[in-house]
N, C-alpha and C positions, 0 to 999 in steps of 0.2 A: 244301454240300448237294448241289450238281450232281455232285459226285464219288461221293457215296454212291448217288444215283440211277442213275448210270451203272453202278455195280457190282450194284445190285440187279437192272437190266435184264439184265446179262450173265448173271446166275443164275436168270433167270425162265423159262426154256424148256427143253423135254425135251431130254435129252442121249443119244446124240450128235445134233448138229443135223443135220436132213435137209431135203429138198427142199420139204417142207410148211411150212418155217419162213422161207422166203424172201419177201421183199417187193418185188413188182414195181410199177413206176410209169413213167410216160410224160409227159414235158413236149413240147408242140408248140409250134414257133416259126415265125414269118414270117421269112424269111431272103433276102438279094439273091442268095446262091448258098449251096448246102450247104456245110458244113465237111468237110473230108477226114479219113480215118481217121488220117492223120499229124497233122492239127490236134488230134483227139481224144487222141491218144498223147501228144503234148507237153503238152497241158493237164492230163491227169489225173496226169501225173508229179509235178506240185506237190502233189497231194493225198497222195502218199506220203512226202512229205518231213516226217519227224518224226511220223508217224502211228502212234499204238500199237496200232491195230486192223488196218490193210490195207497191205500192201507191193506187191500187185500185183491185176490184174483180167483178166478175159477179154474183150477187145475185138474186136466183130464189127461188120459192117454188113448190113443187111437192107433190101430194097426191096419195098414193097406196091403193088398197083395203086392203091388209094385208102385213105384213113383207114378207111372202113367195113370194109375187109378186115381190120382189126386191132383188133377191139372188146375192150373192157376185160375181158370175161369169158373171153376167150382167151389173156390174158397168162400164165395159169399153164402153157400149153403150151411156151411158151419157156423157162420155168423148168425144166421137166422134160427138154425136148430138150437144153439147154446145160448142165444140172447137172454131167455128169461132167467138164466143162471148167473150171468155175469153183468147185468145191466148197472150194477152199483160198484163194478171194478173193471176187469178186463179179463180176457180168455187166454189162458197159457195151456198149450197142449204139447205133449211128447208125442212124435210121430215115428212109427217104425214100419218096416216092410218085411214081408214074409220071405220075399225073394232075395233079399239081401240084408242079413242081420248085421252087416258092418257099416250100416248106413243109419243115422238117426236125425230127425228133424225137430227144430223148435218152431212152432206155429203160435203166433199171437194174433189178437183182434183188440186193438186199442181204439178208444174214441178219438176220432181225428182231431178235434180240437184240443187234445192233450197230447198226442203223439203223432209224428209225420212218419212217412216210410223211411227216412234215413235215421230218426231216432228208434224206430222199431229195429233196424238193422243193428244199431248200436247196443240196444237192450238185449238182443239175441247173443251178441259176442260178448257182451259183459257177463251175461247168465252163463254162457258155457265156460268162460275163463274162471268164474266163480266156482262152478262145479269142478273143474279140472284142480283148481288150487286148493279148494276146501276152505277158502278164506274170501272175504268181501272185496270184489273187484268193482263194484259200482261207485264207491266212495261218495255217496249222495251229498251228505253235509259239506264234505270237503270242495266239491264241485259247485254246489250252490253259493258258497263263499267265494270262489274264484270267480263265478259269473255275476256276483253282485246282484242276485235276485232277491227280492224282499217279499217274504212269503207270509207276513203277518196278517195281509188283508185279502190274499188270494181267494179265500173261501167266497168273497162277493163275486168273482169273476167264473167260478166253476159252474157249468151248466146243469141244470136239473135234468135228470134222465127218465125217459119214458120206460116204465116197467113192463111193457108188453109190446107185442108185434101185431100189426094188422097188414092187410093186403097193400096198402098205399106207401108202407114204409120201405119195402125193399123187394127183392127178388131172389130166387135160389141160385139161379145160374145167370151169369153175366150176359146181356145182349149182344155180345161180340165174342168172337174167337181169337186166339192168339197165334201169330206166326213167330216161333221161336229160332233163333240162330245163334251160333257160337263162332266168333271170329277173332282174329288177333286183335289184342288191345290197340285203341287208336286215340289220338289226341282229340281235344274238344272240337277243334275245327273240322277235322274230318268226320266226326260224329255229326256235327250240325250240317254238313253237306249231305249226309245220307237222310237226316231229317228233312231237309230241303226237298229233296227228291220224292219223298213220301208226300209231303205238304202239296207239292204241285201236282203229283199224280191224282190226289183227291180233289183238287180245285178248292183247297181251303183258303180261307180269308185271313185267319188270325192265328199266329204261331203262340201258343200259351206256354212260357218257360216256368216249370216249377223249380224254384232255386232256393237252397238253404240261405237263410238269413244271417247265421252265424256259425263259424267253425271254431270258436273259441275254447271249446273244451269236449272231452270226450263223453261227458255225461249224457245219458239218454234224454235229459231234459233240456239240453242245450240248443239244438238246432231246429229252427222253426221257418217254415215255407213262406216265401214270397211268391206271388202269382204276377208275372210279368208279360205284357203282350208285345209281340212284334208284328206289324201290320204286313199285308201281302206285298204291298208294293216294295217295302224295305227287304223282305225276303227275297223276292225275285231279282233284286239288283245287287244282293250281297253275297260275298263268300261266307263260308262257315265262320272263320275268325270276325268278320265284319258284323254278323248276327250276334256273336257273343259280345263284341264291344257295345253294339246298341242296347242289348238288354241289361249289361252291367251299368250303363249310364241310367237306365230306368230304375235300377235297384238303388242307385244313389239317390235319386228323386223320392222314391219311396221311402227310404230311411230318413230323409229330412221331413217328410210328412209325418211318420210315426214319432219323431223325435219331439214334435209340437204337441203331441197328445199327453195330457196330464191327469185328468180326472177320470173317475169311473163313467161319467156321462160322456166324455170325449171318446173313450174306448168303446162304450156301448154303440154309440152313433157310427163309429168309423167300422166296427165289426159287422154292424147290421147292413151296412151299405156294401160290403165286399162281394157277396154272392150275387145280388142283382146287379152290380157292376159287371162282374165275369159274364152274367147273361146277356149283357148288351153287345157282346162281341159274337156275332154268328160264325158258324162253320170253324169251330175251335180244333186246332190239332196241337195236342199237349206233349211236351217234350220233357223228360226227366233223366238226367245223367248223374250218377253217383261217382263216376270217376273210378280210379284204381284204389281199392280197399284191401290190398293184399297184405298190408301192415296189420290188418285186424283179423286175419284168417286164422290166427291161433298156432300157426307152425313155429312161433318163437318160444312156445312153452308147452311142454309135454304133447307134442303133436300127434302121437299115436292115440292118446285119449280123445282127441277131437279136433279135426281141421275142416275149415269150411270149404265146400266144393261147389255150392250154388245158393243164390238168394232170389226168391220170386215174391213179387208184391204186386197190388194194384190199388189205386186210390179207392176210397169208399164209393158206393154206388151213387150217393148224391152227386158226386163229381164224374165219376168214370162212366156211368149210364149215358152220358152225353156223347161218349166216344162212338156210339152205334149210329148217330145220326148222319145225314147226308153231308159229306164234306168234312166229316170230324175224324178223329182218332187219337191214339196215344202210341208214343215210341219212347221206351224206357231201357235203359241200359245200366250195367255195372260190371267193372273189370276186376278179375281175380287172377293173380299168377300169369299175367300175359294173355289171358282169355277174355274177351268182351262178350257177355252174356246179353243179347238184345231180345226184347219182345216187342211186336208191333200189332195192335189191334186190327181186326177185320170185321166188317159188318156180317152178321149172320144171314 
């Protein structure tokens, strides 16, 4: 099933792949000393061993005065600025801050058809663990075998990438701002109650739940997104737990549909229909909840060398640009060691 979901994801985005489809994400760590670019280079080399999707990346380092100088809504500027250099791979950046040498970030921009936000998160944690351990913590070949992913013909599914940027591809700054809050960690039902309140405040019509399709393995190639809609009448009459039950039923229906796909033509047709189908749902309010990721924060192994303190991400512009429209938005959260980090988009 995971193999089929991977193939559907690969066929689900406009072709050729352009800068509007790259997925920016930043993990921030408390460190005893920042890792060097050579540390990054050695660690990411393990990610390429037996990897059917990636063979190289564009590795750089950037220093900012403070974290406030690098807000989430500006992440897209880096995608645009660096795109000509990594269109045939992905961007990997070491981030440091003059104001706090005890903090270091891992920033990536992956093609969305090959990597979603949770897999970006897993990549960051595996890379940090590999740098701390001085040995491979990705285990690509082992995890591919566990997932039963068949890689021999995946080249047919990989998108051609556009090697240049024009004005129609993307923007430097997202057309929304972010309201960020930190609260005590909460259960999914409580989170969905908060999402419902935002949904109703904006008079949205469709709740778009972005849910991982597989939790079978820790490999950064394992979890792929499903897009599930909950209509306004269901949201209005339902508790948070009832909303969860509704979209979980939709997820089962989606799995049954994907299970019937067999040929390249099947996946091509289904993939090409996904985004137009999403577009038929007006006034979309998107929700993405990663839940509690404390087990991956790095505190179980050489914590002084690197422990996760924050993760920030947004969907590629081809998706998240719609969050600036009337009646639309995004509400995303992740919980780390008892703290829920929320961000909610607001129209500029």
